[in-house]
Backbone as XML, in Angstrom:
<?xml version="1.0"?>
<chain id="A" units="angstrom">
  <residue number="1" name="UNK">
    <atom name="N" x="-33.260" y="-3.007" z="6.801"/>
    <atom name="CA" x="-32.755" y="-3.262" z="5.774"/>
    <atom name="C" x="-31.033" y="-4.323" z="6.206"/>
  </residue>
  <residue number="2" name="UNK">
    <atom name="N" x="-30.886" y="-5.749" z="5.604"/>
    <atom name="CA" x="-29.965" y="-6.210" z="5.868"/>
    <atom name="C" x="-28.724" y="-5.490" z="5.928"/>
  </residue>
  <residue number="3" name="UNK">
    <atom name="N" x="-27.665" y="-6.014" z="6.997"/>
    <atom name="CA" x="-26.260" y="-5.912" z="6.689"/>
    <atom name="C" x="-25.732" y="-6.671" z="5.282"/>
  </residue>
  <residue number="4" name="UNK">
    <atom name="N" x="-24.860" y="-5.993" z="4.477"/>
    <atom name="CA" x="-24.122" y="-6.475" z="3.803"/>
    <atom name="C" x="-22.860" y="-7.057" z="4.392"/>
  </residue>
  <residue number="5" name="UNK">
    <atom name="N" x="-22.694" y="-8.322" z="3.808"/>
    <atom name="CA" x="-21.456" y="-8.762" z="4.142"/>
    <atom name="C" x="-19.995" y="-8.266" z="4.141"/>
  </residue>
  <residue number="6" name="UNK">
    <atom name="N" x="-19.106" y="-8.035" z="4.889"/>
    <atom name="CA" x="-17.953" y="-7.232" z="4.648"/>
    <atom name="C" x="-17.267" y="-8.149" z="3.362"/>
  </residue>
  <residue number="7" name="UNK">
    <atom name="N" x="-16.334" y="-7.209" z="2.507"/>
    <atom name="CA" x="-15.843" y="-7.610" z="1.842"/>
    <atom name="C" x="-14.302" y="-8.407" z="2.085"/>
  </residue>
  <residue number="8" name="UNK">
    <atom name="N" x="-14.145" y="-9.309" z="1.541"/>
    <atom name="CA" x="-12.622" y="-10.019" z="1.747"/>
    <atom name="C" x="-11.891" y="-10.384" z="0.704"/>
  </residue>
  <residue number="9" name="UNK">
    <atom name="N" x="-10.719" y="-10.224" z="0.469"/>
    <atom name="CA" x="-9.644" y="-10.774" z="-0.662"/>
    <atom name="C" x="-10.189" y="-12.391" z="-0.697"/>
  </residue>
  <residue number="10" name="UNK">
    <atom name="N" x="-9.927" y="-12.511" z="-2.159"/>
    <atom name="CA" x="-9.880" y="-13.928" z="-2.399"/>
    <atom name="C" x="-11.432" y="-14.548" z="-2.538"/>
  </residue>
  <residue number="11" name="UNK">
    <atom name="N" x="-12.480" y="-13.899" z="-2.259"/>
    <atom name="CA" x="-13.607" y="-14.137" z="-2.616"/>
    <atom name="C" x="-13.734" y="-13.816" z="-4.032"/>
  </residue>
  <residue number="12" name="UNK">
    <atom name="N" x="-14.445" y="-15.326" z="-4.866"/>
    <atom name="CA" x="-14.402" y="-15.118" z="-6.308"/>
    <atom name="C" x="-15.486" y="-14.219" z="-6.771"/>
  </residue>
  <residue number="13" name="UNK">
    <atom name="N" x="-16.370" y="-13.799" z="-6.249"/>
    <atom name="CA" x="-17.663" y="-13.211" z="-6.604"/>
    <atom name="C" x="-18.048" y="-11.814" z="-6.598"/>
  </residue>
  <residue number="14" name="UNK">
    <atom name="N" x="-16.386" y="-11.333" z="-5.470"/>
    <atom name="CA" x="-16.607" y="-10.020" z="-5.063"/>
    <atom name="C" x="-15.221" y="-9.254" z="-5.788"/>
  </residue>
  <residue number="15" name="UNK">
    <atom name="N" x="-15.574" y="-7.995" z="-7.037"/>
    <atom name="CA" x="-14.535" y="-7.896" z="-7.535"/>
    <atom name="C" x="-13.071" y="-7.204" z="-6.587"/>
  </residue>
  <residue number="16" name="UNK">
    <atom name="N" x="-12.088" y="-7.533" z="-6.733"/>
    <atom name="CA" x="-10.994" y="-6.465" z="-5.825"/>
    <atom name="C" x="-10.995" y="-5.308" z="-6.520"/>
  </residue>
  <residue number="17" name="UNK">
    <atom name="N" x="-10.456" y="-4.177" z="-5.619"/>
    <atom name="CA" x="-10.265" y="-2.714" z="-5.848"/>
    <atom name="C" x="-9.106" y="-2.894" z="-7.077"/>
  </residue>
  <residue number="18" name="UNK">
    <atom name="N" x="-9.493" y="-2.090" z="-8.293"/>
    <atom name="CA" x="-8.427" y="-2.129" z="-9.375"/>
    <atom name="C" x="-7.617" y="-0.527" z="-8.616"/>
  </residue>
  <residue number="19" name="UNK">
    <atom name="N" x="-6.239" y="-0.869" z="-9.382"/>
    <atom name="CA" x="-5.395" y="0.192" z="-9.444"/>
    <atom name="C" x="-4.758" y="1.100" z="-10.374"/>
  </residue>
  <residue number="20" name="UNK">
    <atom name="N" x="-4.855" y="2.341" z="-10.692"/>
    <atom name="CA" x="-4.434" y="2.602" z="-12.227"/>
    <atom name="C" x="-2.830" y="3.272" z="-12.019"/>
  </residue>
  <residue number="21" name="UNK">
    <atom name="N" x="-2.537" y="3.915" z="-12.809"/>
    <atom name="CA" x="-1.044" y="4.450" z="-13.356"/>
    <atom name="C" x="-0.849" y="5.348" z="-12.086"/>
  </residue>
  <residue number="22" name="UNK">
    <atom name="N" x="-1.597" y="6.278" z="-11.695"/>
    <atom name="CA" x="-1.673" y="7.254" z="-10.792"/>
    <atom name="C" x="-1.616" y="7.020" z="-9.601"/>
  </residue>
  <residue number="23" name="UNK">
    <atom name="N" x="-2.452" y="5.982" z="-9.075"/>
    <atom name="CA" x="-2.335" y="5.280" z="-7.887"/>
    <atom name="C" x="-1.432" y="4.640" z="-7.240"/>
  </residue>
  <residue number="24" name="UNK">
    <atom name="N" x="-0.529" y="3.800" z="-8.410"/>
    <atom name="CA" x="0.939" y="3.319" z="-8.645"/>
    <atom name="C" x="1.880" y="4.317" z="-8.309"/>
  </residue>
  <residue number="25" name="UNK">
    <atom name="N" x="1.817" y="5.033" z="-9.131"/>
    <atom name="CA" x="2.937" y="6.249" z="-8.802"/>
    <atom name="C" x="2.521" y="7.127" z="-7.653"/>
  </residue>
  <residue number="26" name="UNK">
    <atom name="N" x="1.425" y="7.261" z="-6.856"/>
    <atom name="CA" x="1.248" y="7.753" z="-5.608"/>
    <atom name="C" x="1.915" y="7.040" z="-4.062"/>
  </residue>
  <residue number="27" name="UNK">
    <atom name="N" x="1.674" y="5.806" z="-4.660"/>
    <atom name="CA" x="2.323" y="4.584" z="-3.782"/>
    <atom name="C" x="3.698" y="4.853" z="-3.757"/>
  </residue>
  <residue number="28" name="UNK">
    <atom name="N" x="4.100" y="4.743" z="-4.786"/>
    <atom name="CA" x="5.448" y="5.260" z="-4.913"/>
    <atom name="C" x="6.193" y="6.176" z="-4.250"/>
  </residue>
  <residue number="29" name="UNK">
    <atom name="N" x="5.563" y="7.569" z="-4.687"/>
    <atom name="CA" x="6.047" y="8.526" z="-4.196"/>
    <atom name="C" x="6.112" y="8.697" z="-2.511"/>
  </residue>
  <residue number="30" name="UNK">
    <atom name="N" x="5.055" y="7.939" z="-1.792"/>
    <atom name="CA" x="4.716" y="7.835" z="-0.386"/>
    <atom name="C" x="5.925" y="6.896" z="-0.072"/>
  </residue>
  <residue number="31" name="UNK">
    <atom name="N" x="5.846" y="5.476" z="-0.672"/>
    <atom name="CA" x="7.304" y="4.635" z="0.133"/>
    <atom name="C" x="8.712" y="5.869" z="0.033"/>
  </residue>
  <residue number="32" name="UNK">
    <atom name="N" x="8.831" y="6.719" z="-0.978"/>
    <atom name="CA" x="9.737" y="7.223" z="-1.071"/>
    <atom name="C" x="10.079" y="8.389" z="0.103"/>
  </residue>
  <residue number="33" name="UNK">
    <atom name="N" x="9.296" y="8.824" z="-0.011"/>
    <atom name="CA" x="8.931" y="10.339" z="1.374"/>
    <atom name="C" x="9.434" y="8.925" z="2.809"/>
  </residue>
  <residue number="34" name="UNK">
    <atom name="N" x="8.785" y="8.266" z="2.899"/>
    <atom name="CA" x="8.688" y="7.591" z="4.242"/>
    <atom name="C" x="10.276" y="7.166" z="4.198"/>
  </residue>
  <residue number="35" name="UNK">
    <atom name="N" x="10.812" y="6.438" z="3.101"/>
    <atom name="CA" x="12.374" y="6.139" z="2.870"/>
    <atom name="C" x="13.296" y="7.199" z="3.575"/>
  </residue>
  <residue number="36" name="UNK">
    <atom name="N" x="12.657" y="8.617" z="2.965"/>
    <atom name="CA" x="13.918" y="9.574" z="3.483"/>
    <atom name="C" x="13.409" y="9.923" z="4.891"/>
  </residue>
  <residue number="37" name="UNK">
    <atom name="N" x="12.250" y="9.643" z="5.305"/>
    <atom name="CA" x="12.038" y="10.015" z="6.792"/>
    <atom name="C" x="12.896" y="9.089" z="7.784"/>
  </residue>
  <residue number="38" name="UNK">
    <atom name="N" x="12.568" y="7.812" z="7.155"/>
    <atom name="CA" x="13.611" y="6.469" z="7.787"/>
    <atom name="C" x="15.277" y="7.087" z="7.956"/>
  </residue>
  <residue number="39" name="UNK">
    <atom name="N" x="15.429" y="7.563" z="7.299"/>
    <atom name="CA" x="16.973" y="8.051" z="7.188"/>
    <atom name="C" x="17.246" y="9.347" z="8.027"/>
  </residue>
  <residue number="40" name="UNK">
    <atom name="N" x="16.476" y="9.919" z="8.212"/>
    <atom name="CA" x="16.808" y="11.054" z="9.164"/>
    <atom name="C" x="16.213" y="10.686" z="10.494"/>
  </residue>
  <residue number="41" name="UNK">
    <atom name="N" x="15.553" y="9.873" z="10.753"/>
    <atom name="CA" x="15.079" y="9.908" z="12.056"/>
    <atom name="C" x="16.125" y="9.210" z="13.532"/>
  </residue>
  <residue number="42" name="UNK">
    <atom name="N" x="16.416" y="9.936" z="14.762"/>
    <atom name="CA" x="17.347" y="9.569" z="15.082"/>
    <atom name="C" x="16.916" y="8.904" z="16.783"/>
  </residue>
  <residue number="43" name="UNK">
    <atom name="N" x="15.556" y="9.292" z="17.187"/>
    <atom name="CA" x="15.239" y="8.466" z="18.552"/>
    <atom name="C" x="14.995" y="7.261" z="17.880"/>
  </residue>
  <residue number="44" name="UNK">
    <atom name="N" x="15.338" y="6.535" z="19.205"/>
    <atom name="CA" x="14.932" y="4.811" z="18.660"/>
    <atom name="C" x="13.732" y="4.624" z="18.436"/>
  </residue>
  <residue number="45" name="UNK">
    <atom name="N" x="12.631" y="5.414" z="19.215"/>
    <atom name="CA" x="11.594" y="5.059" z="19.060"/>
    <atom name="C" x="10.697" y="5.752" z="17.644"/>
  </residue>
  <residue number="46" name="UNK">
    <atom name="N" x="11.085" y="6.354" z="17.478"/>
    <atom name="CA" x="10.942" y="6.894" z="15.589"/>
    <atom name="C" x="11.469" y="6.193" z="14.788"/>
  </residue>
  <residue number="47" name="UNK">
    <atom name="N" x="12.514" y="5.445" z="15.058"/>
    <atom name="CA" x="13.081" y="4.685" z="13.934"/>
    <atom name="C" x="12.584" y="3.399" z="14.253"/>
  </residue>
  <residue number="48" name="UNK">
    <atom name="N" x="12.008" y="2.801" z="15.012"/>
    <atom name="CA" x="11.055" y="1.751" z="15.273"/>
    <atom name="C" x="9.636" y="2.446" z="14.469"/>
  </residue>
  <residue number="49" name="UNK">
    <atom name="N" x="9.163" y="3.182" z="14.318"/>
    <atom name="CA" x="7.855" y="3.792" z="13.865"/>
    <atom name="C" x="7.997" y="3.649" z="12.295"/>
  </residue>
  <residue number="50" name="UNK">
    <atom name="N" x="9.505" y="4.310" z="11.943"/>
    <atom name="CA" x="9.341" y="4.430" z="10.545"/>
    <atom name="C" x="9.784" y="3.200" z="9.935"/>
  </residue>
  <residue number="51" name="UNK">
    <atom name="N" x="10.642" y="2.317" z="10.787"/>
    <atom name="CA" x="10.587" y="0.925" z="9.804"/>
    <atom name="C" x="8.969" y="0.491" z="9.604"/>
  </residue>
  <residue number="52" name="UNK">
    <atom name="N" x="8.396" y="0.594" z="10.516"/>
    <atom name="CA" x="7.010" y="0.502" z="10.116"/>
    <atom name="C" x="6.528" y="0.650" z="9.470"/>
  </residue>
  <residue number="53" name="UNK">
    <atom name="N" x="6.708" y="2.254" z="9.209"/>
    <atom name="CA" x="5.808" y="2.813" z="8.259"/>
    <atom name="C" x="6.581" y="2.428" z="6.801"/>
  </residue>
  <residue number="54" name="UNK">
    <atom name="N" x="7.867" y="2.191" z="6.620"/>
    <atom name="CA" x="8.618" y="1.867" z="5.672"/>
    <atom name="C" x="8.134" y="0.585" z="4.985"/>
  </residue>
  <residue number="55" name="UNK">
    <atom name="N" x="7.958" y="-0.635" z="6.353"/>
    <atom name="CA" x="7.451" y="-1.842" z="5.368"/>
    <atom name="C" x="6.188" y="-1.519" z="5.073"/>
  </residue>
  <residue number="56" name="UNK">
    <atom name="N" x="4.752" y="-0.894" z="5.639"/>
    <atom name="CA" x="3.916" y="-0.885" z="5.004"/>
    <atom name="C" x="3.789" y="-0.492" z="3.817"/>
  </residue>
  <residue number="57" name="UNK">
    <atom name="N" x="4.329" y="0.633" z="3.737"/>
    <atom name="CA" x="4.417" y="1.610" z="2.217"/>
    <atom name="C" x="4.995" y="0.980" z="1.191"/>
  </residue>
  <residue number="58" name="UNK">
    <atom name="N" x="5.976" y="-0.130" z="1.788"/>
    <atom name="CA" x="6.759" y="-1.217" z="0.608"/>
    <atom name="C" x="5.886" y="-2.088" z="0.213"/>
  </residue>
  <residue number="59" name="UNK">
    <atom name="N" x="4.983" y="-2.829" z="1.083"/>
    <atom name="CA" x="3.964" y="-3.939" z="0.464"/>
    <atom name="C" x="2.954" y="-3.139" z="-0.036"/>
  </residue>
  <residue number="60" name="UNK">
    <atom name="N" x="2.268" y="-1.582" z="0.364"/>
    <atom name="CA" x="1.490" y="-1.115" z="-0.647"/>
    <atom name="C" x="1.787" y="-0.959" z="-2.028"/>
  </residue>
  <residue number="61" name="UNK">
    <atom name="N" x="2.944" y="-0.388" z="-2.141"/>
    <atom name="CA" x="3.587" y="-0.103" z="-3.624"/>
    <atom name="C" x="3.314" y="-1.883" z="-4.302"/>
  </residue>
  <residue number="62" name="UNK">
    <atom name="N" x="4.006" y="-2.594" z="-3.666"/>
    <atom name="CA" x="4.271" y="-3.895" z="-4.303"/>
    <atom name="C" x="2.609" y="-4.242" z="-4.630"/>
  </residue>
  <residue number="63" name="UNK">
    <atom name="N" x="1.707" y="-4.194" z="-3.842"/>
    <atom name="CA" x="0.570" y="-4.758" z="-4.230"/>
    <atom name="C" x="-0.327" y="-3.959" z="-5.135"/>
  </residue>
  <residue number="64" name="UNK">
    <atom name="N" x="-0.154" y="-2.872" z="-4.951"/>
    <atom name="CA" x="-0.487" y="-1.754" z="-5.714"/>
    <atom name="C" x="-0.182" y="-2.056" z="-7.504"/>
  </residue>
  <residue number="65" name="UNK">
    <atom name="N" x="1.368" y="-2.518" z="-7.750"/>
    <atom name="CA" x="1.755" y="-2.532" z="-8.789"/>
    <atom name="C" x="1.556" y="-4.061" z="-9.324"/>
  </residue>
  <residue number="66" name="UNK">
    <atom name="N" x="1.386" y="-5.070" z="-8.445"/>
    <atom name="CA" x="0.793" y="-6.082" z="-9.339"/>
    <atom name="C" x="-0.439" y="-5.790" z="-9.269"/>
  </residue>
  <residue number="67" name="UNK">
    <atom name="N" x="-1.517" y="-5.431" z="-8.998"/>
    <atom name="CA" x="-2.820" y="-5.421" z="-9.365"/>
    <atom name="C" x="-2.838" y="-4.708" z="-10.535"/>
  </residue>
  <residue number="68" name="UNK">
    <atom name="N" x="-2.073" y="-3.580" z="-10.609"/>
    <atom name="CA" x="-1.948" y="-2.632" z="-12.190"/>
    <atom name="C" x="-1.611" y="-3.453" z="-13.186"/>
  </residue>
  <residue number="69" name="UNK">
    <atom name="N" x="-0.661" y="-4.433" z="-13.001"/>
    <atom name="CA" x="-0.220" y="-5.334" z="-13.748"/>
    <atom name="C" x="-1.030" y="-6.275" z="-14.439"/>
  </residue>
  <residue number="70" name="UNK">
    <atom name="N" x="-1.754" y="-6.666" z="-13.146"/>
    <atom name="CA" x="-2.748" y="-7.821" z="-13.544"/>
    <atom name="C" x="-3.677" y="-7.259" z="-14.479"/>
  </residue>
  <residue number="71" name="UNK">
    <atom name="N" x="-4.216" y="-5.590" z="-14.162"/>
    <atom name="CA" x="-5.719" y="-5.233" z="-14.585"/>
    <atom name="C" x="-4.535" y="-4.713" z="-16.210"/>
  </residue>
  <residue number="72" name="UNK">
    <atom name="N" x="-3.686" y="-4.636" z="-16.486"/>
    <atom name="CA" x="-2.936" y="-4.338" z="-17.762"/>
    <atom name="C" x="-2.687" y="-2.671" z="-17.865"/>
  </residue>
  <residue number="73" name="UNK">
    <atom name="N" x="-2.911" y="-2.044" z="-16.514"/>
    <atom name="CA" x="-2.742" y="-0.702" z="-16.490"/>
    <atom name="C" x="-1.571" y="0.146" z="-17.043"/>
  </residue>
</chain>
């Protein structure tokens, strides 16, 4: 059996995964929880880690919201 080609963003013939309202809400809650974590950490190593997580969660929420709007959810 042949391997399936890897899915990639931007391939016109491959549908992108969609987001619904609950997934957008969950991404928002995740972002806010990580924001609280960031405000509480004091160790320099954990601050760097929290910044990394915060940026990732914010981007996930932004993309999730954009996709939901695109789909009309």
